[in-house]
C-alpha positions in Angstrom: -76.3 11.4 44.3 -80.1 12.4 43.4 -81.7 9.8 44.9 -81.1 7.1 48.5 -82.4 4.6 50.4 -82.2 3.5 53.7 -82.8 0.0 56.1 -82.5 -1.6 59.4 -81.2 -4.9 59.5 -80.8 -7.8 61.8 -81.9 -7.0 65.4 -84.0 -3.7 66.5 -81.9 -1.2 68.7 -83.1 1.5 70.7 -81.8 5.0 68.0 -82.3 3.1 64.9 -85.1 5.7 65.1 -83.0 8.6 65.4 -80.4 7.7 63.1 -83.3 7.1 59.9 -84.5 10.6 61.1 -81.0 12.4 61.1 -80.8 10.7 57.4 -83.9 12.1 56.3 -83.6 15.3 57.8 -80.0 15.4 56.5 -81.1 14.3 53.1 -83.8 16.4 53.0 -81.2 19.6 53.7 -79.0 17.9 50.9 -82.1 18.1 48.2 -81.8 14.2 48.2 -84.9 12.2 47.8 -85.0 9.6 50.0 -87.1 6.3 50.6 -87.7 3.7 53.4 -87.1 0.3 52.4 -89.4 -1.7 54.9 -88.1 -5.3 56.8 -84.8 -5.2 55.8 -83.1 -7.1 53.2 -86.4 -9.1 52.9 -87.9 -5.4 51.5 -85.1 -4.3 49.5 -85.4 -7.7 47.9 -89.0 -7.3 47.0 -88.7 -3.3 46.6 -90.9 -3.0 49.7 -90.8 0.9 50.2 -91.8 3.8 52.1 -92.4 7.8 51.4 -89.7 9.3 54.1 -90.3 13.2 54.4 -90.3 15.5 57.1 -94.0 13.9 58.2 -92.4 10.4 58.5 -90.0 10.8 61.0 -91.3 13.7 63.0 -91.9 12.5 66.3 -90.3 9.5 66.0 -86.6 10.2 68.0 -87.9 9.1 71.2 -89.3 6.0 69.8 -87.0 2.4 70.5 -87.0 -0.6 67.3 -87.2 0.6 64.0 -90.4 2.3 62.0 -88.6 0.6 59.1 -89.6 -3.2 60.5 -86.3 -5.5 59.9 -85.7 -9.1 59.0 -83.1 -11.8 58.6 -83.1 -13.1 55.5 -81.5 -16.1 54.4 -82.3 -15.6 51.3 -80.1 -12.4 50.6 -76.7 -15.4 51.5 -77.4 -16.9 48.3 -75.9 -15.1 45.5 -79.4 -15.8 43.3 -80.8 -13.1 46.4 -78.8 -10.9 46.6 -78.8 -10.3 42.4 -82.4 -10.0 42.7 -81.9 -7.2 45.5 -79.4 -5.4 43.4 -81.7 -5.6 40.0 -84.5 -4.1 42.7 -82.1 -1.5 43.4 -81.6 -0.4 39.7 -85.8 -0.4 39.3 -86.0 1.9 42.5 -83.7 4.6 41.1 -81.3 4.3 44.2 -78.1 5.9 43.9 -77.5 5.5 47.2 -78.5 3.4 49.9 -78.0 3.7 54.0 -77.4 0.2 56.1 -78.2 0.3 59.7 -77.8 -3.2 61.4 -74.4 -5.4 62.8 -72.3 -7.3 61.2 -74.6 -10.2 59.9 -76.1 -7.0 57.8 -72.6 -5.7 56.8 -71.9 -9.1 56.2 -74.1 -9.1 53.2 -73.7 -5.9 51.9 -69.8 -6.7 51.4 -71.2 -9.8 49.4 -73.5 -8.0 47.3 -70.7 -5.0 46.2 -68.6 -8.2 45.2 -71.6 -9.5 43.4 -72.8 -6.6 41.2 -72.3 -2.9 40.1 -74.9 -1.3 42.5 -75.3 1.7 44.6 -72.9 3.6 46.9 -73.2 1.5 50.3 -72.3 3.1 53.4 -73.8 1.4 56.8 -74.4 2.4 60.5 -73.6 0.4 63.2 -76.8 -0.9 65.2 -76.5 -3.8 67.9 -76.9 -4.0 71.4 -74.3 -6.4 71.7 -71.9 -3.3 71.0 -69.8 -6.3 68.9 -69.5 -3.9 65.6 -65.6 -3.5 64.3 -64.3 0.0 63.7 -66.8 1.8 66.6 -66.3 2.3 70.1 -70.2 2.1 71.0 -72.7 0.8 68.5 -76.1 2.4 68.4 -78.7 0.5 71.1 -75.7 -0.4 73.5 -76.1 2.0 76.2 -80.1 1.3 76.5 -79.6 -2.1 76.6 -76.8 -1.7 79.3 -78.4 0.6 81.0 -81.8 -1.5 81.0 -79.4 -4.3 82.4 -78.3 -2.4 85.0 -82.1 -1.4 86.2 -82.9 -5.0 87.0 -79.6 -5.5 88.4 -80.5 -2.7 91.2 -83.6 -3.9 91.7 -83.0 -7.9 91.9 -80.0 -6.8 94.4 -82.8 -6.0 96.8 -84.1 -8.8 97.1 -81.7 -10.8 96.8 -80.2 -9.1 99.9 -83.4 -9.4 101.4 -83.3 -13.0 101.5 -79.3 -13.3 101.1 -79.7 -15.5 98.1 -77.5 -15.6 95.0 -78.5 -15.0 91.4 -77.5 -15.3 88.1 -78.9 -12.2 85.7 -78.2 -13.1 82.5 -78.0 -10.5 79.5 -77.6 -10.6 76.0 -74.4 -11.4 74.5 -73.6 -14.0 71.7 -70.5 -14.1 71.2 -69.2 -11.1 73.1 -69.5 -10.2 76.6 -69.3 -6.2 76.4 -73.5 -5.9 77.6 -72.4 -8.4 80.6 -68.9 -6.6 81.9 -70.0 -2.9 81.7 -73.2 -3.8 83.0 -71.6 -6.0 85.6 -69.0 -3.4 86.8 -71.9 -0.7 86.9 -74.1 -3.2 88.9 -71.5 -4.5 91.5 -71.7 -7.8 90.2 -69.6 -10.5 92.0 -68.9 -12.8 89.2 -69.0 -12.7 85.4 -69.4 -15.5 82.8 -68.3 -13.8 79.2 -67.5 -16.0 75.8 -64.0 -14.2 75.8 -62.9 -16.3 79.3 -63.1 -19.9 80.2 -65.7 -20.6 83.4 -64.6 -22.0 85.9 -67.6 -23.2 88.4 -65.2 -24.1 90.8 -63.5 -21.3 91.3 -66.2 -18.8 90.9 -68.0 -21.1 93.4 -65.2 -20.4 95.9 -65.0 -16.4 95.0 -68.8 -16.8 96.2 -68.5 -18.5 99.0 -65.5 -16.5 100.4 -67.7 -13.2 99.9 -70.6 -15.1 101.5 -67.7 -16.0 104.5 -67.1 -11.9 104.7 -70.0 -11.0 105.4 -72.0 -10.2 102.7 -75.8 -10.8 102.3 -75.7 -11.6 98.6 -74.0 -12.1 95.1 -74.5 -11.2 91.5 -73.2 -13.5 88.8 -73.9 -11.7 85.3 -74.1 -14.3 82.7 -73.6 -13.1 78.8 -76.2 -15.7 77.1 -73.6 -17.1 74.1 -74.9 -19.1 71.6 -77.2 -20.9 74.2 -79.8 -18.5 75.3 -80.6 -19.9 79.4 -77.6 -20.7 80.0 -77.6 -19.6 83.2 -79.9 -22.2 84.3 -77.0 -24.9 83.5 -74.6 -22.8 85.0 -76.5 -22.0 88.6 -77.1 -26.1 88.9 -73.3 -26.6 88.3 -73.0 -23.8 90.9 -75.4 -25.9 92.9 -72.9 -28.7 93.2 -70.2 -26.8 95.0 -72.5 -24.6 97.1 -74.9 -25.2 99.0 -76.5 -21.6 98.6 -79.9 -21.1 97.2 -80.0 -19.2 94.2 -82.7 -18.3 91.8 -81.8 -17.1 87.9 -83.7 -14.3 85.9 -83.0 -14.0 82.1 -83.3 -10.8 81.0 -83.7 -11.5 76.9 -85.4 -9.1 74.8 -86.7 -7.0 77.9 -82.7 -5.6 76.5 -83.6 -4.7 73.3 -87.1 -2.1 73.5 -87.9 0.7 75.6 -87.1 4.7 75.0 -83.0 4.9 73.7 -80.8 6.9 76.2 -79.6 10.3 75.5 -76.2 8.9 74.7 -77.8 6.5 71.7 -80.3 9.4 70.4 -77.4 11.8 70.0 -74.9 8.6 68.5 -77.9 7.3 66.0 -78.1 11.1 65.8 -74.7 11.5 64.9 -74.4 8.8 62.5 -77.3 9.0 60.0 -75.9 12.6 59.5 -72.1 11.5 58.5 -73.5 8.2 56.9 -75.8 10.8 54.1 -72.8 12.9 54.0 -70.4 10.1 53.2 -72.7 9.3 50.3 -72.5 12.9 49.4 -68.4 13.0 49.4 -68.3 9.4 47.1 -67.8 7.2 49.4 -68.9 3.3 49.3 -68.6 0.0 51.0 -67.7 1.3 54.3 -69.2 1.5 57.5 -69.2 5.4 59.4 -68.4 4.8 63.7 -67.2 7.0 66.2 -63.5 5.9 67.9 -62.0 7.9 70.2 -64.8 10.9 69.9 -63.7 11.3 66.0 -66.0 9.9 63.4 -64.6 6.8 61.6 -64.8 5.0 58.5 -64.2 1.4 58.5 -63.9 -1.1 54.9 -67.1 -3.6 55.5 -65.1 -6.3 55.1 -63.3 -5.6 58.2 -66.5 -4.7 60.3 -66.9 -8.8 60.3 -64.4 -10.6 59.2 -62.0 -8.6 62.8 -63.5 -9.5 65.9 -63.9 -5.9 68.5 -61.5 -6.8 71.5 -63.4 -6.0 75.4 -61.4 -3.7 76.8 -58.8 -5.0 79.2 -59.1 -1.7 81.5 -62.5 -3.0 82.2 -62.0 -6.5 82.5 -58.7 -5.5 85.0 -60.9 -3.7 87.0 -63.8 -5.9 87.1 -61.5 -8.4 88.9 -60.3 -5.7 91.6 -64.0 -4.1 92.1 -65.1 -7.8 92.6 -63.2 -9.1 95.4 
């Protein structure tokens, strides 16, 4: 292991730069050459690199987004695209590659290793949705969740002042991690997540009961699911049951940007170091995550083939606390 590359792929997540910084410093400490690959798999196919040294990653730990930029490349889901990527890896002289991303990133990496005998691949989970199997938390989730909680707190002030019902939509295409944890932390009355069938009648009745016992406002936290903006439809359906004035706030990409929290900076740093050390130990075809406070190495195939479950304890206490 003499020369490695690092890329960020898929959606950006706060803390990715902390991970890049840690990987670069770890590589240099072990006399490894390291290059950054720009724009994810698009840059990998095109061998689009940038030099990474101490100067390149200086004063980046506090930055959101990714200094390497990112993309989603449909060509990588074709065998021809992956073979072009494998050829580019050989041209760049890479012995190993650190991949920071989510399920789609690791799915692509799994297919690459099946198609070609290429460099050692180690993944690092970066996703504000926190939906990657093999780690308790993904880089970026804590920052996004704190963004959502701050928004809920602010909206609660207006909701209480106007005695109003608000629907707050957070990200979470297939999972409700963001909605569940921000809902608990923000004191939401109701929750709509992909893991549960939403009963509009039941939700409406619970909201009605809350106002009848003296509540001055109500917050419903909604995971966007496969249809961003779904909160507008849900609000219209609830309106058929309740004669309450309501408003919808879609947080959208606000949750992705901004400085990473302490937790995301530390997690990114931990996993960045661990990824390079995994390559030095001869590991490949795995993702390094943190489970129960310990480093864990999960085969890339499992990270996207297995579904990461929501905490049953958190689901249970939300029901208790929202009454």
